[in-house]
DSSP file (Angstrom, degrees, kcal/mol; ACC not computed):
  #  RESIDUE AA STRUCTURE BP1 BP2  ACC     N-H-->O    O-->H-N    N-H-->O    O-->H-N    TCO  KAPPA ALPHA  PHI   PSI    X-CA   Y-CA   Z-CA
    1    1 A M              0   0    0      0, 0.0     2,-0.5     0, 0.0    46,-0.1   0.000 360.0 360.0 360.0 145.2    4.9    5.9  -14.4
    2    2 A T  E     -A   45   0A   0     43,-3.4    43,-2.3    45,-0.1     2,-0.3  -0.943 360.0-168.5-109.7 131.4    2.5    3.2  -13.2
    3    3 A G  E     +A   44   0A   0     -2,-0.5    70,-2.5    70,-0.4     2,-0.3  -0.879   7.6 176.7-120.9 153.8    0.3    4.1  -10.3
    4    4 A A  E     -AB  43  72A   0     39,-2.2    39,-2.9    -2,-0.3     2,-0.5  -0.995  28.0-129.9-152.2 149.0   -2.0    2.0   -8.1
    5    5 A Y  E     -AB  42  71A   0     66,-2.7    66,-3.0    -2,-0.3     2,-0.5  -0.883  26.2-158.5 -95.4 130.9   -4.2    2.3   -5.1
    6    6 A V  E     -AB  41  70A   0     35,-3.1    35,-2.4    -2,-0.5     2,-0.5  -0.955   4.4-153.3-116.3 119.4   -3.4   -0.4   -2.5
    7    7 A L  E     -AB  40  69A   0     62,-3.2    62,-2.1    -2,-0.5     2,-0.4  -0.804  20.1-163.0 -90.1 127.6   -6.1   -1.3    0.1
    8    8 A I  E     -AB  39  68A   0     31,-2.9    30,-2.1    -2,-0.5    31,-1.9  -0.941  16.2-159.9-123.1 131.2   -4.4   -2.6    3.2
    9    9 A N  E     - B   0  67A   0     58,-2.8    57,-3.1    -2,-0.4    58,-1.4  -0.922  21.1-162.4-104.4 133.9   -5.8   -4.6    6.1
   10   10 A C  E     - B   0  65A   0     -2,-0.5    55,-0.2    55,-0.2     3,-0.1  -0.742  24.1 -99.1-114.9 159.4   -3.7   -4.5    9.3
   11   11 A S    >   -     0   0    0     53,-2.6     3,-2.0    -2,-0.3     4,-0.2  -0.386  65.4 -73.0 -65.7 155.2   -3.4   -6.5   12.5
   12   12 A A  T 3  S+     0   0    0      1,-0.3    -1,-0.2     2,-0.1    52,-0.0  -0.268 119.7   7.9 -55.0 131.0   -5.3   -5.0   15.4
   13   13 A G  T 3  S+     0   0    0     -3,-0.1    -1,-0.3     1,-0.1     4,-0.2   0.545 103.8 100.1  78.0   7.8   -3.5   -1.9   16.8
   14   14 A K    <>  +     0   0    0     -3,-2.0     4,-2.5    50,-0.2     5,-0.2   0.384  42.9 100.0-108.5   3.2   -1.0   -1.7   13.9
   15   15 A V  H  > S+     0   0    0     -4,-0.2     4,-2.6     1,-0.2     5,-0.2   0.929  85.3  48.3 -58.2 -47.2   -2.4    1.0   11.6
   16   16 A G  H  > S+     0   0    0      1,-0.2     4,-2.1     2,-0.2    -1,-0.2   0.916 113.5  45.6 -60.2 -45.5   -0.1    3.7   12.9
   17   17 A S  H  > S+     0   0    0     -4,-0.2     4,-2.1     2,-0.2    -1,-0.2   0.862 112.4  51.4 -69.5 -34.1    3.1    1.6   12.7
   18   18 A V  H  X S+     0   0    0     -4,-2.5     4,-2.6     2,-0.2    -2,-0.2   0.920 108.5  52.0 -67.0 -42.2    2.1    0.4    9.2
   19   19 A L  H  X S+     0   0    0     -4,-2.6     4,-2.1    -5,-0.2    -2,-0.2   0.921 110.1  48.7 -58.4 -43.8    1.5    4.0    8.1
   20   20 A R  H  X S+     0   0    0     -4,-2.1     4,-2.1     1,-0.2    -1,-0.2   0.904 111.0  50.6 -63.0 -40.9    5.0    4.9    9.4
   21   21 A S  H  X S+     0   0    0     -4,-2.1     4,-1.8     1,-0.2    -2,-0.2   0.911 108.6  52.0 -62.4 -42.7    6.5    2.0    7.5
   22   22 A L  H  <>S+     0   0    0     -4,-2.6     5,-2.3     1,-0.2     4,-0.2   0.908 109.7  49.0 -61.1 -42.4    4.8    2.9    4.3
   23   23 A R  H ><5S+     0   0    0     -4,-2.1     3,-1.2     1,-0.2    -1,-0.2   0.893 109.2  52.5 -66.0 -38.8    6.2    6.5    4.5
   24   24 A R  H 3<5S+     0   0    0     -4,-2.1    -1,-0.2     1,-0.3    -2,-0.2   0.836 106.4  53.9 -65.5 -31.8    9.7    5.2    5.2
   25   25 A M  T 3<5S-     0   0    0     -4,-1.8    -1,-0.3    -5,-0.1    -2,-0.2   0.413 123.2-103.8 -86.1   4.7    9.5    3.0    2.1
   26   26 A G  T < 5 +     0   0    0     -3,-1.2    -3,-0.2     1,-0.2     2,-0.2   0.670  55.8 169.0  89.4  17.3    8.6    5.9   -0.1
   27   27 A V      < -     0   0    0     -5,-2.3    -1,-0.2     1,-0.1    16,-0.2  -0.479  35.2-135.3 -63.8 131.0    4.9    5.4   -0.6
   28   28 A K  S    S-     0   0    0     14,-0.6     2,-0.3     1,-0.2    15,-0.2   0.901  78.1  -6.9 -59.1 -47.1    3.6    8.6   -2.2
   29   29 A E  E     +C   42   0A   0     13,-1.4    13,-3.4     2,-0.0     2,-0.3  -0.985  61.6 176.2-152.6 141.4    0.5    8.9    0.0
   30   30 A A  E     -C   41   0A   0     -2,-0.3     2,-0.4    11,-0.3    11,-0.2  -0.984   6.1-176.6-147.7 135.5   -1.2    6.7    2.6
   31   31 A R  E     -C   40   0A   0      9,-2.4     9,-2.5    -2,-0.3     2,-0.3  -0.989  27.9-122.5-134.5 140.6   -4.2    7.4    4.7
   32   32 A A  E     -C   39   0A   0     -2,-0.4     2,-0.3     7,-0.2     7,-0.3  -0.637  41.2-176.6 -74.2 139.0   -6.0    5.5    7.5
   33   33 A V        -     0   0    0      5,-2.4     2,-0.2    -2,-0.3     0, 0.0  -0.881  24.1-117.5-134.9 164.9   -9.7    5.0    6.5
   34   34 A T  S    S+     0   0    0     -2,-0.3     2,-0.3     2,-0.0     3,-0.3  -0.658  71.4  46.6 -97.5 161.1  -12.9    3.5    7.9
   35   35 A G  S    S-     0   0    0     -2,-0.2    -2,-0.1     1,-0.2     0, 0.0  -0.828 112.1 -17.9 113.8-150.5  -14.7    0.6    6.4
   36   36 A L  S    S+     0   0    0     -2,-0.3     2,-0.3   -27,-0.0    -1,-0.2   0.740 125.7  48.5 -69.2 -24.3  -13.6   -2.8    5.2
   37   37 A H        -     0   0    0     -3,-0.3   -28,-0.2     1,-0.1     3,-0.1  -0.798  66.2-148.5-118.3 159.3   -9.9   -1.7    4.9
   38   38 A D  S    S+     0   0    0    -30,-2.1    -5,-2.4    -2,-0.3     2,-0.4   0.787  79.5  22.6 -95.9 -33.0   -7.6    0.1    7.3
   39   39 A I  E     -AC   8  32A   0    -31,-1.9   -31,-2.9    -7,-0.3     2,-0.5  -0.993  54.7-159.0-139.0 141.3   -5.3    2.0    4.9
   40   40 A V  E     -AC   7  31A   0     -9,-2.5    -9,-2.4    -2,-0.4     2,-0.4  -0.994  22.2-175.4-116.3 124.7   -5.5    3.2    1.4
   41   41 A A  E     -AC   6  30A   0    -35,-2.4   -35,-3.1    -2,-0.5     2,-0.5  -0.915  20.2-145.1-120.0 145.6   -2.1    3.9   -0.2
   42   42 A F  E     -AC   5  29A   0    -13,-3.4   -13,-1.4    -2,-0.4   -14,-0.6  -0.958  23.8-173.4-109.1 123.6   -1.2    5.4   -3.6
   43   43 A V  E     -A    4   0A   0    -39,-2.9   -39,-2.2    -2,-0.5     2,-0.4  -0.924   7.4-168.1-120.2 138.6    2.0    3.8   -5.0
   44   44 A Q  E     +A    3   0A   0     -2,-0.4   -41,-0.2   -41,-0.2   -16,-0.1  -0.965  11.0 166.1-125.4 146.5    3.9    4.8   -8.1
   45   45 A A  E     -A    2   0A   0    -43,-2.3   -43,-3.4    -2,-0.4     6,-0.1  -0.962  48.0-104.0-150.2 162.0    6.7    3.0   -9.9
   46   46 A P  S    S-     0   0    0      0, 0.0   -43,-0.1     0, 0.0    -1,-0.0   0.791  98.9  -3.0 -61.6 -29.2    8.5    3.2  -13.3
   47   47 A N  S  > S-     0   0    0    -45,-0.1     4,-2.2   -46,-0.1     5,-0.2  -0.954  81.1 -92.0-156.2 168.8    6.6    0.2  -14.7
   48   48 A P  H  > S+     0   0    0      0, 0.0     4,-2.4     0, 0.0     5,-0.1   0.856 121.5  53.1 -59.0 -36.9    4.1   -2.5  -13.8
   49   49 A N  H  > S+     0   0    0      2,-0.2     4,-1.9     1,-0.2     5,-0.1   0.919 110.0  47.3 -65.7 -41.8    6.8   -5.0  -12.8
   50   50 A A  H  > S+     0   0    0      2,-0.2     4,-2.0     1,-0.2    -1,-0.2   0.888 110.7  52.9 -65.2 -38.3    8.5   -2.5  -10.4
   51   51 A L  H  X S+     0   0    0     -4,-2.2     4,-2.2     1,-0.2    -2,-0.2   0.925 107.3  51.8 -61.1 -44.7    5.1   -1.7   -9.0
   52   52 A G  H  X S+     0   0    0     -4,-2.4     4,-2.9     1,-0.2     5,-0.3   0.886 107.7  52.2 -59.2 -40.0    4.5   -5.4   -8.3
   53   53 A R  H  X>S+     0   0    0     -4,-1.9     4,-2.7     2,-0.2     5,-0.7   0.901 107.3  52.0 -64.9 -40.2    7.8   -5.6   -6.5
   54   54 A V  I  X>S+     0   0    0     -4,-2.0     5,-2.4     3,-0.2     4,-1.3   0.940 115.4  41.7 -59.9 -46.3    6.9   -2.7   -4.2
   55   55 A V  I  <>S+     0   0    0     -4,-2.2     5,-2.9     3,-0.2     6,-0.2   0.957 124.0  34.9 -66.8 -50.5    3.6   -4.3   -3.3
   56   56 A V  I  <5S+     0   0    0     -4,-2.9    -3,-0.2    -5,-0.2    -2,-0.2   0.904 127.4  33.6 -74.9 -42.7    4.9   -7.9   -2.9
   57   57 A E  I  <5S+     0   0    0     -4,-2.7    -3,-0.2    -5,-0.3    -1,-0.2   0.755 133.3  19.1 -89.9 -24.7    8.4   -7.3   -1.5
   58   58 A K  I  X<S+     0   0    0     -4,-1.3     4,-0.6    -5,-0.7    -3,-0.2   0.824 126.2  36.1-109.9 -60.7    7.8   -4.2    0.6
   59   59 A I  I >4<S+     0   0    0     -5,-2.4     3,-1.4     1,-0.2    -3,-0.2   0.955 118.7  46.9 -66.2 -50.8    4.2   -3.5    1.5
   60   60 A Q  T 34<S+     0   0    0     -5,-2.9    -1,-0.2     1,-0.3    -4,-0.1   0.749 114.2  49.1 -65.5 -22.2    3.0   -7.1    2.0
   61   61 A T  T 34 S+     0   0    0     -6,-0.2    -1,-0.3    -3,-0.1    -2,-0.2   0.485  82.8 116.6 -95.5  -2.5    6.0   -8.0    4.1
   62   62 A A  S X< S-     0   0    0     -3,-1.4     3,-2.0    -4,-0.6     2,-0.1  -0.415  79.8 -99.3 -66.2 139.0    5.7   -5.0    6.4
   63   63 A E  T 3  S+     0   0    0      1,-0.3   -42,-0.1    -2,-0.1    -1,-0.1  -0.373 109.1  24.5 -60.9 130.7    5.0   -5.9   10.0
   64   64 A G  T 3  S+     0   0    0      1,-0.3   -53,-2.6    -2,-0.1     2,-0.5   0.211  88.3 122.6  99.2 -13.9    1.3   -5.6   10.8
   65   65 A V  E <   +B   10   0A   0     -3,-2.0    -1,-0.3   -55,-0.2   -55,-0.2  -0.716  28.8 171.2 -83.7 125.2    0.1   -6.0    7.2
   66   66 A Q  E     -     0   0A   0    -57,-3.1     2,-0.3    -2,-0.5   -56,-0.2   0.811  62.4  -7.0 -98.1 -40.1   -2.3   -8.9    6.9
   67   67 A R  E     -B    9   0A   0    -58,-1.4   -58,-2.8     2,-0.0    -1,-0.4  -0.995  56.0-158.5-157.8 151.0   -3.7   -8.5    3.4
   68   68 A T  E     -B    8   0A   0     -2,-0.3     2,-0.4   -60,-0.2   -60,-0.2  -0.962   6.4-161.1-132.6 153.8   -3.6   -6.2    0.4
   69   69 A I  E     -B    7   0A   0    -62,-2.1   -62,-3.2    -2,-0.3     2,-0.5  -0.993  17.8-155.1-128.8 125.4   -5.7   -5.5   -2.7
   70   70 A T  E     -B    6   0A   0     -2,-0.4     2,-0.5   -64,-0.2   -64,-0.2  -0.884  10.1-172.5-108.7 129.5   -4.0   -3.6   -5.5
   71   71 A M  E     -B    5   0A   0    -66,-3.0   -66,-2.7    -2,-0.5     2,-0.3  -0.939  17.6-144.7-121.9 106.7   -6.0   -1.6   -8.0
   72   72 A V  E     -B    4   0A   0     -2,-0.5   -68,-0.3   -68,-0.2     2,-0.2  -0.524  19.3-123.8 -73.8 131.6   -3.8   -0.3  -10.9
   73   73 A A        -     0   0    0    -70,-2.5   -70,-0.4    -2,-0.3     2,-0.3  -0.545  31.8-170.3 -75.5 138.9   -4.9    3.1  -12.1
   74   74 A V        -     0   0    0     -2,-0.2     2,-0.4   -72,-0.1   -72,-0.0  -0.897  22.2-121.0-127.9 157.6   -5.7    3.4  -15.9
   75   75 A K              0   0    0     -2,-0.3    -2,-0.0     1,-0.1     0, 0.0  -0.844 360.0 360.0 -97.1 135.0   -6.4    6.2  -18.3
   76   76 A V              0   0    0     -2,-0.4    -1,-0.1     0, 0.0     0, 0.0   0.355 360.0 360.0-125.1 360.0   -9.7    6.1  -20.0
């Protein structure tokens, strides 16, 4: 499995609806946070290409999402 943390910026007033959308699309965990970003989500997929599709085709196209930053988790 490939995992990544996705930092999400939302339109004003849309954090709650974006969180609900993320849960409906099967995102493992998502939390509203303070600071530069509105939501931090943890996403898992079978491989890096599938992970990319989740981010680009699902998360980035969700209503209320303005921008994402994806940080792939690595083992060290």
